[in-house]
N, C-alpha and C positions, 0 to 999 in steps of 0.2 A: 078177842080172836082166840079161841080155845086151842091150845095142847095139842098137836097129836096124841095119839094113845102112845106109840113109839119115842116121843120125843126124847131125844139124846140126855145127859145128865151136864151141867153145865159146863163143868171140868172135864168132861171126854172133849166138848163142842170145842174149849177152849185150847185145851191142850191139842186138839188136832187145827185148829185155827175154821171152823166148818161153823154154817147156818145154826144160830142156839134152838129155833125152830124143829128144823127136818135133820139137821146132823149132817146132811150131806153137800151141799152148795159148799163151796170157798167161800169166809169172810172178807178175806182180804183181795184184791186186786195183784201187787205188788210192794214185799216190806213193810207197811206199817199203813197200807192207804187201803181205806173200807172200800169194798163194791156200794154201789147204788141200792141192789136188789139179790136174795139167792135168786141163782138160776136154777138152781128145782124148785123150791115151792114158793119163788114170787115175793118170800119177805122184803119190807123196805125195812132197808137199814138205818133209815131216816132219827129212829130215837137213840141209837147209841151215841152214846158221848161219855167216854170214862174219864175222860178228864186227865187230870197229872196225877192221879194215884195209881196206875201202872208204874208209872217212873218214881214215887216214891217208895212203890213195894222194890222196884228192882235195884234202887239205890243203896237200898240194905239189907236185901238177899247178896246180890250181886261186891258190895264192900265188904260182906265179914267172907264168902268165897274166897276172894281175891287175894285179902288180905289174909285171912290162912292159909291157904298156896304159894302164897310171895313169902310167909316166912319159914315154910317149911321146906320151901328150896333152898333159904339162904341158910339156914343151919345145915340140913345134909349135904346139899349142893358146895353149900357155900361159890359160887358162880359169881364173876364181874359185875361188875354195877351195867356195863353193856348190856349183858343178858338178861338179868332184870327187865332192863328199859323196852328189849326187843320184844321178849316174853307177854310181858303185862299190857308194854301198847298195842301188842297185836292185840292178844287175847280180848280184851274189857271188852271192846266195844264189838264184837264178834260174836262174844257171851251176851251183851246187853240188848242188842238188837234180837238178837231168839229171844228172850227173855221178856221183854217187850213186845213181843209179837204172841207167848203166849200170854203172860200179864192181861194185855190188852182184850184176846179175844175172852177171855172166862171172863172180864170183869163187864161185857156187851151180854156175854150168857148169861150174867146172873141178876144184869139189868132187865133183859130180858122177862125170865123167868118167871119174879119179882114183882113185873110189869113198874120197877121204876123208871119216873121218868120227871122234867122238869118241874116244880106244884107252882101250878096255876092258878090264879086269885082272879 
């Protein structure tokens, strides 16, 4: 199947959580659950398998950002330990879900663009 002439950038589609072919239909039903097909162009998302890639990227990115932010908060504000527990215990999962959604959508859009799939013997 050929991409339409106005096929979106994989990064734009990933950032918006949109269909990698038309860039209009939503990719996710809710949270991180993929739809079966695009509502707009009918593309089947059966090819989409991002595996553990998004989780690995999210661990590295969030680990760096949360650790850096925790150190800045500690050395600038010197709050009690309970503030760290509350702040990072709430923010980290929220940031992780948001980042995982973007990374998963981007990897699926890149799979579509490069026609990547399982190796068939």
